[in-house]
C-alpha positions in Angstrom: -0.2 0.0 -0.1 1.3 3.5 -1.2 0.9 6.1 1.7 -0.6 8.9 0.3 0.2 12.3 1.6 -3.2 14.5 3.0 -3.9 17.8 0.7 -3.5 21.1 2.6 -6.4 22.9 4.1 -5.6 25.8 5.7 -9.3 27.5 6.4 -7.9 31.1 7.2 -6.0 32.0 3.8 -5.7 30.3 0.3 -2.3 28.8 0.5 -0.8 25.6 2.2 1.4 25.7 5.4 3.9 23.1 4.2 4.4 25.2 0.6 3.3 28.7 0.9 3.7 28.9 -3.3 1.4 26.0 -3.5 -3.1 27.2 -3.9 -5.2 25.2 -1.5 -7.5 24.1 -4.2 -10.1 23.6 -0.8 -10.4 27.1 0.1 -13.6 29.0 -1.3 -11.5 31.4 -3.2 -9.6 29.0 -4.8 -9.8 30.4 -8.7 -11.5 33.8 -10.1 -14.9 31.5 -10.8 -15.3 30.0 -6.8 -14.6 26.6 -8.0 -12.1 23.9 -6.6 -10.6 21.2 -8.1 -11.9 17.8 -6.9 -9.7 14.8 -7.9 -12.2 11.4 -7.4 -11.8 7.9 -7.8 -14.9 5.9 -9.4 -16.3 3.4 -11.5 -18.5 5.1 -14.2 -19.6 8.9 -14.3 -22.6 9.9 -16.5 -22.9 14.0 -17.0 -26.8 14.8 -16.7 -29.2 17.9 -16.0 -30.9 18.5 -12.7 -35.0 18.5 -12.9 -37.1 20.5 -11.2 -39.8 18.3 -8.7 -41.9 19.5 -6.5 -39.5 21.7 -4.0 -35.8 19.9 -5.2 -34.1 18.6 -7.9 -33.8 15.2 -9.4 -31.2 13.2 -11.3 -32.2 9.9 -13.0 -29.5 7.4 -13.1 -29.3 4.0 -14.6 -31.6 1.3 -12.7 -28.0 -0.7 -12.2 -26.6 1.9 -10.1 -29.7 1.2 -7.5 -28.1 0.5 -4.3 -24.9 2.1 -5.3 -22.5 4.9 -3.4 -22.9 8.0 -5.5 -21.2 11.1 -5.1 -22.7 14.4 -6.8 -20.6 17.5 -7.9 -22.2 20.4 -9.4 -19.6 21.6 -12.1 -21.7 25.2 -13.3 
């Protein structure tokens, strides 16, 4: 097993304590558009638009995904 170094998470500013020249991607102001870099490993990916449903939103996924864990990332 390869040991992975945890990313810098400094809530007070947008830099890493160990490497001040490195921008902290977890900071809310990581770039001009308010986006953050997120790296994730998974089995499959679909890209869809969220549809309105009463007082919330809904995304339909393949039936084979029922009972599986998923993560939703807003990209725009």
